N, C-alpha and C positions, 0 to 999 in steps of 0.2 A: 423544284426548289425546296418543297416541304420535306422531301426525303433527305436532302443534304442537311437540313436543320436537325432532323431526327438523329442522323449519324453523329453530328457534332455534340448533341446532348448525351448520346450513348457512349461515345468514345472514352470520356474520362472514367466511366464505370468499368469499362473493359480493360483499359490500360491506365492503372493508377499512377498518379504523380506523387513524388515525395517532397514537393515544394510546400507542403502545408505546415512544416515545422518552422516556427519563428526563429528559434535558437536551438542549437543542439548543445545540451548541457547534461550534466549528471542528474539523474532523478533522485529524489529524496528516498532515503531508506528508513524503515520503521523499526525501532527497537523498543522492547517492553521490559518492564521490571515487575516482579511480583513481591508484594509487601504483606507482612503479617498484621500491621496496623498502619494507620495514617501517619504515625510519627516514626515508623521504622526507617532508618537510613537505608538508602538504596545500596545493595551489595553488588548486584550484577545486572547488566543489560543483555538481553537476548535478541537476536535478529528475528523479526517476524517474517515467516515464510521465506527462508533463505533459498536461493536458487540451487538446484542440484549441481554438484561438481562435474558430473558426467551424465550424458544421455546416450543411449544406444540409438542406432538408426531407426529401429522399430518404434522406440518411444517417441522420437522426433516426428515420425509419420503419424502416429496416433495423436500427438499434440496438435498437429496441423489440422486435423479433422475435428477433434473434440477436446476442449480444454477449458471448462468453465472456471476452474480454480485460477487459471492465468487471467481470464477476463475479470474476475473479481479483484485480483491483485492489481491490474491496470486501473480499475476503479479507485482502489486505495491510493495509488500514486496520484491520480487526479485530485482526490481529497487532500492529500498532503501538499500538492502544488497550490491548491486553493487556500490552504492555511497560510502558506508562505507568500502568496500573491497579495494583490491589493483588493481583497475581498471585504465584504461587510462583516460585522461581528456575527450576524445571523448565519451567514454562510460558513464562517470559521467554526462556529459552534456546531453546526450540522455536520461538517466534515470531521471534527473531533469525535462527535458521537458515533459516526459511521465507523471510524477506525477502531474506537474502543469496543463497539459492539462485535466487530468481526474478530478481534483478538480474543474477547471473552468466549465467543462461540467456538473458536478453534481450541481453546484451552479446556472448555467444559464438555464439548461434544465429541471430540476426537480423542484417540489414544495419544495423550500428550506425554512427553518425556518429563514433564514437571509434575510433582506431587502437589495438586492444588487443594488437598483436603484441609491443610492448615493455613492456607493463604486466603486472605479476605479482601485484599486491595490490589489494584493494578494501575500502572502509569506507563505512558509511552512517550517516546521522544522521536523527533525527526533529525536525521543527520544527512549531511552532504559529504560525499567522499570526493576529493579532488587530488590531483597529483601536483606536488610542489617539488620540482627537481626530480629526484629519483624516489622520493618517499610519498606514500599516500597519507594525506591529512584528512582527519574527520572533523567536521564542524557541526556542532549541535546548534540547530536553528529554532527548535521549538520543543517545549516540554509541556505535556498535557496536565490537566488536573488529575488528582488522585481519585480513582473511581472504585466503588465496591465491585467485587468480582461476580456477584450474583447477577443472574439474567433478569431478575424480577423488575428492575427499574428501567429497563430498555424500552424505548418507544418504538412504535412500528413505523417504518419508512415506506 
């Protein structure tokens, strides 16, 4: 009998179930804007970590085995969902800080297409994309505070 109980416990780990989703809905998308000052009007929003338009078969295989960037992007989706959910102000603040920190890191530490030398502030927003009839509609659901672009004021998580 003990062997059967062990198998029952091990079976869900070997054969995963997809019933853990409460609701299947679109996930929030993160867009950011770069500002020269806190009072600068926002000119353009850029998608943060857009998905590639095409992946080769080899790239898909590599991503199945090792893809830390995607894991971090999934964490950011969780942070965005926490902001939009019924979270405490402390959790919302923590999630906003995590998203801001990662946008800053990507802009300052990677080869970015953006010239950040004359940019001093950053802001992000969360949007949901949904289909209405034949058109895609974007709904802005959250706009972050304006944050200095320097990494000096980031806390350690």
